[in-house]
N, C-alpha and C positions, 0 to 999 in steps of 0.2 A: 504494500500500500504506500502510495506516495504522500509526502509531506509538502505543505505549501507554507512559505514564510514571506512576509513583506518587510522590506528594509527601506530606509530613506537615505538617499544619496544627495549630497549638496555639490553645487558647482557645475552641473551639466547644463549645456545651453543648446545643443543641437543633436541631430541624428548620429553624427560621428561619435559624440560623447556617449550616447546610449549604446552604440555598437561596441565601443571599447570596454565599457562596464560589463555588458552582456558576455563578451568574449572572455574576459578575465574570470568572472564568476562561473561561467560555463566550464572552466578548466578544473574546478573543485571536484574531487571524486564524489560521485553519487548524484551530481546535479543533472537533471533531466531536461529542464527548460528554464529560460530566463526571459521575463517580459519587463521591459523598461519603459516608463512614461516620463519623458524629459520634462514636460510642463509641471508635474507635481513632484518629481524626484523619486517616485515610487518604483521599487524594483521587486517584482514578485518572482520568487524562485520556487520551482518544483524540484524536489529531490527524493531520493530513495530513503533517506533518513534525515532527522533534524540536523541542521547545519550549526556549527559553532560560530559565534559572533567573530572570533578572532580570524577564522578562515575567510569569512565574507569581507571583513574589514581589510585584511591583507590584499585580497583581490581588488577591492575598490581603490585602495591606495596605489597599487601597481598600475591601475588604469589612469591614475592622476587625479582622483577625486577623494572626497571624504564621506565616511559613513556618519550619518547624523545620530 
């Protein structure tokens, strides 16, 4: 059964920003899908198991943004 979690990311302004965040989070083991909404900063992640905040935060920072 898949888990879904929503995270807030700050600093995104365009589709390229969203793609960068989605790509980095998508590399976390167990992540099945990433949906990013630039306008609200919402990132909805579907994964095989609950994700640790540290893993998501590291991916977001690697993309050049901050986890709220």
